[in-house]
DSSP file (Angstrom, degrees, kcal/mol; ACC not computed):
  #  RESIDUE AA STRUCTURE BP1 BP2  ACC     N-H-->O    O-->H-N    N-H-->O    O-->H-N    TCO  KAPPA ALPHA  PHI   PSI    X-CA   Y-CA   Z-CA
    1    1 A X              0   0    0      0, 0.0     2,-0.1     0, 0.0    37,-0.0   0.000 360.0 360.0 360.0 135.0   -2.7    3.7  -19.8
    2    2 A X    >   -     0   0    0      1,-0.1     3,-1.5     2,-0.1    20,-0.3  -0.400 360.0-128.7 -71.4 145.1   -6.1    5.2  -20.7
    3    3 A X  T 3  S+     0   0    0      1,-0.3    -1,-0.1    -2,-0.1    19,-0.1   0.744 111.8  52.7 -63.3 -22.6   -6.9    8.7  -19.5
    4    4 A X  T 3  S+     0   0    0      2,-0.0    -1,-0.3    17,-0.0     3,-0.1   0.331  80.0 125.2 -96.2   6.7  -10.1    7.3  -18.1
    5    5 A X    <   -     0   0    0     -3,-1.5    17,-0.4     1,-0.1     2,-0.0  -0.375  69.2-104.2 -64.7 142.9   -8.4    4.5  -16.1
    6    6 A X        -     0   0    0     15,-0.1     2,-0.5     1,-0.1    -1,-0.1  -0.320  27.6-129.1 -66.9 151.9   -9.3    4.6  -12.4
    7    7 A X        -     0   0    0     14,-0.2     2,-0.4    -3,-0.1    14,-0.2  -0.888  22.0-163.9-101.4 132.1   -6.8    5.9   -9.9
    8    8 A X  E     -A   20   0A   0     12,-2.7    12,-2.8    -2,-0.5     2,-0.5  -0.970   4.9-165.5-119.5 131.3   -6.1    3.7   -7.0
    9    9 A X  E     -A   19   0A   0     -2,-0.4     2,-0.5    10,-0.2    10,-0.2  -0.972   7.5-174.4-116.7 122.7   -4.3    4.9   -3.8
   10   10 A X  E     -A   18   0A   0      8,-2.9     8,-3.4    -2,-0.5     2,-0.6  -0.973  11.4-156.2-120.2 127.5   -3.0    2.3   -1.4
   11   11 A X  E     -A   17   0A   0     -2,-0.5     2,-0.3     6,-0.2     6,-0.2  -0.909  15.7-148.0-104.8 116.2   -1.5    3.2    2.0
   12   12 A X    >   -     0   0    0      4,-2.5     3,-2.0    -2,-0.6     2,-0.1  -0.650  23.1-107.0 -85.8 135.4    0.8    0.6    3.3
   13   13 A X  T 3  S-     0   0    0     -2,-0.3    54,-0.2     1,-0.3     3,-0.1  -0.381 104.1  -2.6 -55.3 132.2    1.2   -0.1    7.0
   14   14 A X  T 3  S+     0   0    0     52,-2.8    -1,-0.3     1,-0.2     2,-0.2   0.711 130.9  67.6  57.3  23.8    4.5    1.3    8.2
   15   15 A X  S <  S-     0   0    0     -3,-2.0    -1,-0.2    51,-0.3    50,-0.0  -0.650  84.4 -47.6-149.6-156.5    5.3    2.3    4.6
   16   16 A X        -     0   0    0     -2,-0.2    -4,-2.5    -3,-0.1     2,-0.5  -0.053  45.8-105.0 -82.6 179.0    4.6    4.5    1.6
   17   17 A X  E     -AB  11  43A   0     26,-2.2    26,-3.2    -6,-0.2     2,-0.5  -0.936  32.4-152.0-102.0 127.6    1.5    5.6   -0.3
   18   18 A X  E     -AB  10  42A   0     -8,-3.4    -8,-2.9    -2,-0.5     2,-0.5  -0.896   9.4-168.0-104.3 128.0    1.2    3.8   -3.7
   19   19 A X  E     -AB   9  41A   0     22,-3.1    22,-2.7    -2,-0.5     2,-0.4  -0.972   5.6-177.8-119.2 123.2   -0.7    5.7   -6.5
   20   20 A X  E     +A    8   0A   0    -12,-2.8   -12,-2.7    -2,-0.5     2,-0.2  -0.957  41.9  45.9-119.8 138.2   -1.7    3.8   -9.6
   21   21 A X  S    S-     0   0    0     -2,-0.4     2,-1.3   -14,-0.2   -14,-0.2  -0.693  99.9 -36.5 125.7-178.1   -3.4    5.4  -12.6
   22   22 A X  S    S+     0   0    0    -17,-0.4     2,-0.3   -20,-0.3   -15,-0.1  -0.650  80.3 140.8 -84.0  93.0   -3.1    8.4  -14.8
   23   23 A X        -     0   0    0     -2,-1.3     2,-0.4    12,-0.1    -2,-0.1  -0.918  41.0-145.1-132.6 157.6   -2.1   11.1  -12.3
   24   24 A X        -     0   0    0     -2,-0.3     2,-0.5     2,-0.0    10,-0.1  -0.979  13.6-142.0-119.4 136.9    0.3   14.1  -12.3
   25   25 A X  E     -D   33   0B   0      8,-0.6     8,-3.0    -2,-0.4     2,-0.4  -0.879  23.6-175.4 -97.1 128.4    2.2   15.2   -9.2
   26   26 A X  E     -D   32   0B   0     -2,-0.5     6,-0.2     6,-0.3     5,-0.0  -0.985  16.7-136.5-128.6 131.8    2.4   18.9   -8.9
   27   27 A X    >   -     0   0    0      4,-2.8     3,-2.2    -2,-0.4     6,-0.0  -0.234  40.4 -90.7 -79.5 177.5    4.3   20.9   -6.3
   28   28 A X  T 3  S+     0   0    0      1,-0.3    -1,-0.1     2,-0.1    -2,-0.0   0.657 127.0  55.4 -65.8 -15.0    2.9   23.9   -4.5
   29   29 A X  T 3  S-     0   0    0      2,-0.1    -1,-0.3     0, 0.0     3,-0.1   0.351 121.5-103.9 -97.3   4.8    4.3   26.2   -7.2
   30   30 A X  S <  S+     0   0    0     -3,-2.2     2,-0.4     1,-0.3    -2,-0.1   0.473  72.7 144.6  88.9   2.1    2.6   24.4  -10.1
   31   31 A X        -     0   0    0      1,-0.1    -4,-2.8    -5,-0.0     2,-0.5  -0.611  48.5-130.0 -77.1 129.6    5.7   22.5  -11.2
   32   32 A X  E     -D   26   0B   0     -2,-0.4     2,-0.4    -6,-0.2    -6,-0.3  -0.676  15.7-135.7 -82.1 126.7    5.0   19.0  -12.5
   33   33 A X  E     -D   25   0B   0     -8,-3.0    -8,-0.6    -2,-0.5     2,-0.1  -0.661  33.7-101.6 -80.3 135.5    7.2   16.4  -11.0
   34   34 A X        +     0   0    0     -2,-0.4    -1,-0.1   -10,-0.1   -10,-0.0  -0.320  54.6 150.9 -64.6 134.0    8.4   14.0  -13.6
   35   35 A X        +     0   0    0     -2,-0.1     3,-0.3     6,-0.0   -12,-0.1  -0.460  12.3 143.4-156.5  75.6    6.7   10.6  -13.8
   36   36 A X        +     0   0    0      1,-0.2    -2,-0.0     2,-0.1    -1,-0.0   0.219  49.4  87.8-105.0  14.8    6.9    9.4  -17.4
   37   37 A X  S    S-     0   0    0      2,-0.1    -1,-0.2     3,-0.0     3,-0.1   0.739  84.9-135.9 -83.2 -22.5    7.4    5.7  -16.7
   38   38 A X        +     0   0    0     -3,-0.3   -17,-0.2     1,-0.3     2,-0.1   0.480  66.0 120.1  79.0   1.0    3.7    4.9  -16.5
   39   39 A X  S    S-     0   0    0      1,-0.2    -1,-0.3   -19,-0.1    -2,-0.1  -0.426  74.9 -72.1 -93.1 171.7    4.3    2.8  -13.5
   40   40 A X        -     0   0    0     -2,-0.1     2,-0.4    -3,-0.1   -20,-0.2  -0.219  44.9-131.8 -59.7 150.9    2.9    3.2  -10.0
   41   41 A X  E     -B   19   0A   0    -22,-2.7   -22,-3.1    -3,-0.1     2,-0.5  -0.902  13.2-157.6-106.1 134.8    4.2    6.1   -7.8
   42   42 A X  E     -B   18   0A   0     -2,-0.4    13,-2.4   -24,-0.2     2,-0.4  -0.967  10.3-159.6-115.1 118.0    5.3    5.4   -4.3
   43   43 A X  E     -BC  17  54A   0    -26,-3.2   -26,-2.2    -2,-0.5    11,-0.3  -0.803  20.0-114.9-102.2 138.4    5.2    8.5   -2.0
   44   44 A X        +     0   0    0      9,-2.6   -28,-0.1    -2,-0.4     9,-0.1  -0.415  32.9 170.3 -68.8 137.7    7.2    8.8    1.2
   45   45 A X  S    S+     0   0    0     -2,-0.1    -1,-0.1   -31,-0.0   -29,-0.1   0.524  72.3  63.6-115.6 -17.6    5.3    9.0    4.5
   46   46 A X  S    S-     0   0    0     18,-0.1    19,-0.1     1,-0.1    -2,-0.0   0.730  93.4-133.0 -83.8 -21.3    8.2    8.6    7.0
   47   47 A X  S    S+     0   0    0      6,-0.1     5,-0.1    17,-0.0    -1,-0.1   0.419  82.4  98.2  85.6  -1.7   10.1   11.7    6.0
   48   48 A X        +     0   0    0      3,-0.0     7,-0.0     2,-0.0     4,-0.0   0.514  47.5 120.1 -97.6  -5.6   13.5    9.9    5.8
   49   49 A X    >   -     0   0    0      1,-0.2     3,-0.6     2,-0.1     6,-0.1  -0.316  53.6-152.7 -63.5 138.8   13.6    9.4    2.0
   50   50 A X  T 3  S+     0   0    0      1,-0.2    -1,-0.2     3,-0.0     5,-0.1   0.479  97.2  54.8 -83.4  -4.3   16.6   10.9    0.2
   51   51 A X  T >  S-     0   0    0      3,-0.4     3,-2.2     2,-0.0    -1,-0.2  -0.131  96.9-154.0-121.1  34.5   14.3   11.1   -2.9
   52   52 A X  T <  S+     0   0    0     -3,-0.6     3,-0.1     1,-0.4    -9,-0.1  -0.202  73.9  26.8 -54.0 141.8   11.3   13.0   -1.5
   53   53 A X  T 3  S+     0   0    0     -9,-0.1    -9,-2.6   -11,-0.0    -1,-0.4  -0.986 118.9  70.8 -85.1   5.1    8.5   13.0   -2.3
   54   54 A X  B <  S-C   43   0A   0     -3,-2.2    -3,-0.4   -11,-0.3   -11,-0.3  -0.523  85.7-112.5 -86.3 150.5    9.2    9.5   -3.5
   55   55 A X        +     0   0    0    -13,-2.4   -13,-0.1    -2,-0.2    -1,-0.1  -0.585  28.4 178.1 -78.3 136.7    9.8    6.6   -1.3
   56   56 A X        -     0   0    0     -2,-0.3    -1,-0.1   -13,-0.0   -13,-0.0   0.211  59.9 -96.6-119.4  12.1   13.3    5.1   -1.3
   57   57 A X  S >  S+     0   0    0      3,-0.0     3,-1.9     1,-0.0     4,-0.3   0.482  83.8 132.6  88.9   3.6   12.7    2.4    1.3
   58   58 A X  G >>  +     0   0    0      1,-0.3     3,-1.6     2,-0.2     4,-1.0   0.729  55.8  78.2 -61.5 -21.7   14.1    4.4    4.2
   59   59 A X  G 34>S+     0   0    0      1,-0.3     5,-0.9     2,-0.2     4,-0.3   0.760  85.7  62.7 -60.1 -22.8   11.1    3.6    6.3
   60   60 A X  G <45S+     0   0    0     -3,-1.9    -1,-0.3     1,-0.2    -2,-0.2   0.800 109.8  38.6 -69.4 -27.8   12.7    0.2    6.9
   61   61 A X  T <45S+     0   0    0     -3,-1.6    -2,-0.2    -4,-0.3    -1,-0.2   0.549 110.8  55.5-101.3  -9.6   15.6    1.8    8.7
   62   62 A X  T  <5S-     0   0    0     -4,-1.0    -1,-0.1    -3,-0.1    -2,-0.1   0.284 102.0-115.8-112.6  11.2   14.0    4.6   10.7
   63   63 A X  T   5 +     0   0    0     -4,-0.3     2,-0.1     1,-0.2    -3,-0.1   0.794  47.4 178.5  62.7  29.4   11.4    2.7   12.7
   64   64 A X      < -     0   0    0     -5,-0.9     2,-0.4    -6,-0.2    -1,-0.2  -0.442   3.7-174.0 -64.4 133.4    8.5    4.4   11.0
   65   65 A X        +     0   0    0     -2,-0.1     2,-0.3   -19,-0.1   -52,-0.1  -0.985  19.4 141.7-136.5 124.7    5.2    3.1   12.3
   66   66 A X        -     0   0    0     -2,-0.4   -52,-2.8     2,-0.0     2,-0.5  -0.817  20.7-170.7-161.7 120.1    1.7    4.0   11.0
   67   67 A X        -     0   0    0     -2,-0.3     2,-0.4   -54,-0.2   -54,-0.1  -0.965   9.4-178.9-116.4 124.6   -1.2    1.7   10.6
   68   68 A X        -     0   0    0     -2,-0.5     2,-0.4   -57,-0.2   -55,-0.1  -0.963   4.3-169.9-122.7 139.8   -4.3    2.9    8.8
   69   69 A X              0   0    0     -2,-0.4    -2,-0.0     1,-0.1     0, 0.0  -0.969 360.0 360.0-128.2 147.0   -7.6    1.0    8.3
   70   70 A X              0   0    0     -2,-0.4    -1,-0.1     0, 0.0    -2,-0.0   0.432 360.0 360.0 -88.1 360.0  -10.5    1.9    6.1
C-alpha cells in the first residue's frame, strides 16, 4: 500500500468502525498497536470485544445499536 493512499473510515450501523489505508494505531502512551497485515482495521464500538480495541463480532451478541448518517 502506498504511503500516499487515501484513508477511508466507515462506521457500520450497529457495528464496528472500519479503517482502510496506511494508518498507525497508537495508544495514549505512544505505544503503536500492531497492524502489520496491511488489511483493513475494524475497531470495536460496542465495548464487548475481548480483543479491544479491535472488533471480534461481539456486537452481534450484546444488542449494540447505533445508527449514524453523514
